[in-house]
Steps between C-alpha positions, in 0.01 A plus 500: 500500500613859429596707799451872476554617862719358777435583865782695664560480873464846653866505604621421148268754340612779726862408439451523122315828519758654741801396301755766406433508123122462519316780328153355434254451785215255551164504328154399622359172376143380480357187344205521261296174465478353150275224360624150573607573861819694406610848588647795306767690694447880481809707587451864600826672417349850484508530885735374766407220736451616859709211625813663347455840662736432786771407248475836334378345169201732456552598137264299274685262268338642186634844591853358529469325164385805301853593400565151376170506311594827329841357402351181352236699321766727344705191405196354334449818293858481377472125427160435336558123461583454866164347574481280192131475401398690817297821493427717807142616457259585225710790366794269413253242354365778283835580349584136432158418364494808268831388348369144459177617333701713252727200424202271463324730256817547296558123515143444378554735201825330406387139548193536268544521121341800326225291337388374845429839651150397603622198690484505881830588676703221665338360805642578840535232768490612866625317810492622863674332797526577867782413744389336824592695816749709304627699799519207742675257261774730375843340543689750713845410376398533136337834571801637685733378221289690244512812717881481535533467121266796445657729761868410485539422129240729340441756772862584561554843655365685799155638455349811646140555602375853457169602660306793363180678589254519215215750492227435242140591435254224596126546481539877471726533810876511548623189679849375588655156511848352517684357201814289505751471215780238505811586295850360470754719673739516204209597274339739742317764294466866589186610682354646183554176312345297783197727519453470123516119522236497775272747321515310177439165663202539729477835680422756229384770561646551845726708719809330644665590832835352585553482878863398439449171681685211344549146618782288369472123484789277403467162339652330812241662720222394267627142489526490882129614535386255239688214668327575830158543333524165307686271737437661839136607496353479854130541579300506823151376579347478848836554666661214305783547248531324168773488232402474132694208351336491154396777259482871580248707703204592284436836670838646417532805277761296308286187457353555151835621364696208658245248378520641151876502508511141615270365235664730250828319549307173439362648172846596379662170599227248398227670297695742285374361173139582599564862603462655156505355151419715200492428124752222424411513133762240417337241727266239368220642718536871562365601841469779751483446876538690826525398865394738782483453875342717763656379834379133480249513216651416155344563159625345176359627169614335180394435143639144521299233694810279523685777689213516754510121546874501549481785753227335696681164509816676621340703780268225623808301618591783734844636590590364838834686516301825494217380717259547211195272469190574303139484617342258243149632574611856410645405158275628219507481120306682241208292376615430143773257431530334841342161417841335504563599863345337804396826659126577499378800300402777740203727447621811330318832470350616174360837396168564327634426156649167606861615528712288733709648783774352712505626862831563671572706815190718473533545125292366213711441189316462176625180340437620144599872510724523815286785632491541880207561728474495883353185658205609710433146625800514737476647849449872487346460152146489370329368810472812720469396861212661678603615847326706762266743336590851602514851368818595314618857465527618139872563524560159663287331231703669228829384664368150528396488135836627385681238713280223352531615139875560504615129494254431223635781288868407493689581186483140371119527478491819298814460288397546132802298388343196665126560505274629229292815557186303587685297766657811652157670528348179644776477763444864600124451520528183705753662736271796569199281540685271741607805703148638517325176597761411760473844657120503502488142640553640850191715471287233346462671166717268288195290403336806349812577289527137386135499394542824308807360323315183411210698349757700299640179347853522646754239375542403865 
């Protein structure tokens, strides 16, 4: 049986936490029941455990790891292939998917002879897999080895973290927030250059204030913090101490990035031929394929059914040296072309015209046109939960509607390079309708809105 936590005697735990080179404290642990009589460990690294107060370890672990997080994030920006097939969020998926769609449309034009212009484009085959207990099963030594390679071989020099104050207009009022920029010391830009970078990236228009506070973090310091975080994580529950002997804490600010880096090294070592394949006009069977992974959810899209079968056969065996094992019940294939595989065909969503969609991580991918729509069947989607009916102030209702509509109006849903004009308008309409009905649900008026929409003949 796999062991995640090991009980530490109080004397040993206090000795570890009070050691001379110890920088990270202890986090609170609670166990969440799961179906089947098991428990999911939940680590709270955003606050310190009261049991460590007398040791002086009162700084939350996530606060201490912020500088390491900024360094790894800057390293990832300088080395795009560091995570293999990994993407960190919908924005990175958008960039990769837009490139793939452009390649697929160009590939379609090249692969079809001129006299067959009316023929349907090459069929796309989708495959989605999910890693079982991705955080808990990570091999700590493999992860630390990948981090050493990234920091010491690719990271190199000392980095500097510069913290700025950004003043920007939000909802008609001037508000301020902190922004952090990680730069290499030998490539440290001037203040004007740094401000221009920030403004062009995500803070324009804004006013920047430099408080002249800088924090320098060396590679050796980052490695020491990561070693303690991975191999020496100590948690506390009901006055008892535990050491994590497998995987990494899921509540860490570094967890998604470390998980992506770990499985990214697996991609580069063992799945490199599936990452991206374009054209190959000299091959007997030209094909186009792309592999993406969001934390533990992988997506393979290819024009060749044999490539999908080979990929599925490879990953179903698992990779024990990385602690990677799939959940067979979470593996899904697109409906067409999967008769040769033993997996059952899952129910897949269709629109009013019969178009098939493949759902992945809250997205609906059109199997024929590669257009993208939000998946409202997931939590926080189309089913608006009706809570306590109460009056909502107009300003609060407007804020709530904006917050609900924003994730449904990400750039990937309104990008004209991916979606046609009709799909863009439909995505905007659905996002606004979702925000309105979810906001009015608390007042009991959502049923009236749904009835009005139904009478108007909405595509919903």
